C-alpha angles and dihedrals in degrees: 000000000000094000093054093048092045091052093050094045092053089058087057092050091253141105121235115222117184121215092242090060093061124098123223090239125041115139103128134047113267126206094250092052090050090053090050092051091049091051092047090052089050088056092049100261132123128185133233121240091254092051091046091056090050093048091052088058095044123106115251092242093061092046087058090052090052092052094046091049092054091045089053092050092048093045098238090152092054129091112257098175115129127207096259129054115230088359095181084083108067116241093217093232115161141188087262089063091056093046092049091049092049093055092042089059093043092052096034090235125176120282145100112324110217128201089253086063094247121133117223111200119223116279092009097110132003091247093185087069095057134083091199144000112324090200103054100017097238112150122223106169127059135189140187128248106277106178122062135167097022090142111070094198114093128208103230113225120212131209121265126191136173092278091055091048092049091049091050091049089053091049091052093049094049096040110137094211129059113274117244122228093272094051093044091051090048090049091052091049092049094047089056093061108022131063116255110257120225099251137130109261111233106206137035093233090055090057090065094064092047093047090049090058091053092049092049089051090054093247105118090154089069089059089059091077090056096058116088097165140012088257089068090057092046090049091053094048092049091046091054091046100045108011092241117129091201125064098257108181116247092235089056092053092047093047095049094043091052092045091052089059095056115111136201088230105065091211090065097044110116099162093124093056091044091053090054092047092047091053090050093049091052094055111118121236122172135173122235089252091059092045091052090049093055092042090056092048093054094041093052098043116126095235134093115255091244091055091048091050091052091051091047092050094079090063097030095140093054092044092055090056094047094046090056095044093047093045090231093156088058093050091047089067092063119103097244096050102071094135092049089050091054090046093052092046095051093041095054094042090045087229095164142081124246116223094209090056090060090049091053091044093058094036094056088050090052091240098153096174095054092041093053093044088059094043091052087064089065109035095181093058090044089056093049092052097039098105094047092047091050089058093043102046101017133265104267100052093042096049091045091054092045091049089064092064104024090107089062094052116101111257093238089062093046091054092044091056091049094048099047100038092092093052095045098048094053107104092198096049126099113210126221112224133175114215116214107282093359137097129264114280139169123257124188121246118272108281091224089068087077089067092066133066121240089253092054092047091050089051089052091052093049092047091056094044094047093048093048095046091048091050091050093048091050090053093050092044090054091060114090115226135175092203120112101178137041135196121207118189111231090228090065088071088068095052117082123220112268094250131124102000119083114184119225095200127079122240108206093179121060102313128233133201119248108268095033112144122224121199119231106227099189137029098269138059120196119204119203137188126187124184144157099049110157094014126112119253110283145131106288115152116193117168130213113203144157134203120216111208123205129179092264106017147017133226127198129211108204144120090299096046108035095173127038132151108307096353134089126185124210095222138277116282113192102172130049125222122235114294099324100079128212141249146222129198140194122199115209119198110204095191091056092046093049091051090050092051098245116170105197142344122222118211114215143168128188142173113253089178120077113282134029130307108306116254116258092025106150124208131174144117139262126220133181137168088229127054113278117228129231119210111251091203100050108003093239105159101173122119116171092207090062096052107118098175137354137172134196124221109225099186136279138125102302118126094180135016136199106210104176148354125221113213099209101199094046093040089227132133117214112208110222137154113217118164120207138180126244145077095249136036090252087075090068113105101221090198087069089058091051091048092048090052089052090049093050091046090053093056119106112248126227089247093054091050091050089052089055089049091049091050094047094048095039094240120166112233114228129197094222130066095239092092127125088254115031121188112188137169089260090056091050092052088080095068092180089061090049089064088070084081088067094088115198 
């Protein structure tokens, strides 16, 4: 129990201390507490006054657990040794060195015989500079972290108790936006150790974690109350089978898995075998107990069979597979499953109407009145098709129809419309979209935009924004409040609302929303990537790279170009040692980039080996006001106190990942998560990065939303935190709680 709560609290920049870990007496600082505080400071953490008082009263054993937990998160037990010692000084290796070494091994010529069984000819590589084989990238020598506390700024940890954990669990359950991977993992950890509160669950994906708890406790009947449609049941079954909370189509999973196993060298391409294995892994197999459970869920659902059939139609192919695997046709013949029998009969005969078909029928006949009457029945779908319908039927009639039901649209959709109107109604703009289960790609602007003048398109955009802002203000104004003043932290104007972007990576340190901007305090940024911890020694080639964008060109710093203007790479490691993992770094010099006229730098990692990015791969960047040292003996360049942001890949279908963009002129790093296909960084479409930056910049920030709230409720904004309503950076750290501002 304590480990789960401690893990979740760390993500909220806090430390959980249970009541049973407190001593009866604890008024003065003990030696063991002093040692803990010194070690926390060494790792870059400070403690609040409240947490300090609690630590003084905490038993030494639990203090040891706290320290070990933070060491685990920061990877102090991992290997951080790169391929090159003191790698900020280039080794001077060239393509000729690799060619000479290749022929030396082919001809068994004289040279230095390495443990990897490669022969390095004389004068081919400066071997004294390497911790491993410069030819195959296998490490042999390892060193410990030498430099600590190079960043004087401390991340202040707060105190967490059971009440805080229970409140956070409630916030996660009631969140009005989809939880990202970090929040979902925290929710699962909390549900393992805390009782389920009686609250209304906010999102369909969140239902899956709650239902899973009921199933594990052998109470599937409790999950019945969670299901409002057959799609909820299908989502849960698919989540348990694949781990995906969204209904990613089987063909998409098979296609991406096979594509990830392609290789530049045809001899190493095993995409065909991977495709066959992926198909086999996706085959459905269920016991009779599981089949009976699903049969009861469908039979007891509070919907008519015709309604259920219509909902199931959208995923008809998947439902056919599940019906067969679960033996639902067999169960429908039993006496107590009359509703299921009718459902199966109508589903297979397709004896039902589909609502969307009627919408398309009237739409293709340009019958605006009938189309909008149908769309008003389902406000959410009306909101999602609003832009396209404005171009199809015209702005005035569409906006007027939408205004009738805008108060019924979920707030997250209202804000989404307001934020993306400017991007959508730009005829010259290509949009970046991410299909379900796919990678980000560019799509051209809607062709119907060419039918309108720039003035008309601008009027459409303004009509959407004005309507959405007015709807939000009305919702805030309808809420009674006794407050007269409000405080909004300036930093909240740099944090976007948690809408539309769900991260697939886990942030074990204090988490940040996609689009959050981090200031660069010094003149250097150090990227790091660590992978392979816990795995046996093997070939596993993950690559850390960055792309430097100029006005008229781009340069890449990667395994094939270790040194470019303003960037230095620590060397390409292609094999991992036994259990301890390995690391790569890139040092980015902002002064050099600014002098060269660079605009931005994109941080990427990708899997050169067959398959996707390896689970538990960690990427991030370090930042310090003062210069950060690199070990001359081993080349280790990791200092936990300098880590500004890091994420952990937990699995999935991603071959490559953009994990940040450095805006050179502003000296800011934008945290983003942008998956891409391809074995090397050259496969990244940099236009997608530019489009994603535009999209993130168009998002409403938390500060801007609070300004709208203050205006609607006639609150006076103060410059100090002693207002009736105080919104600080610490409050915004709980992004699930921030969604309470999305008033429905």
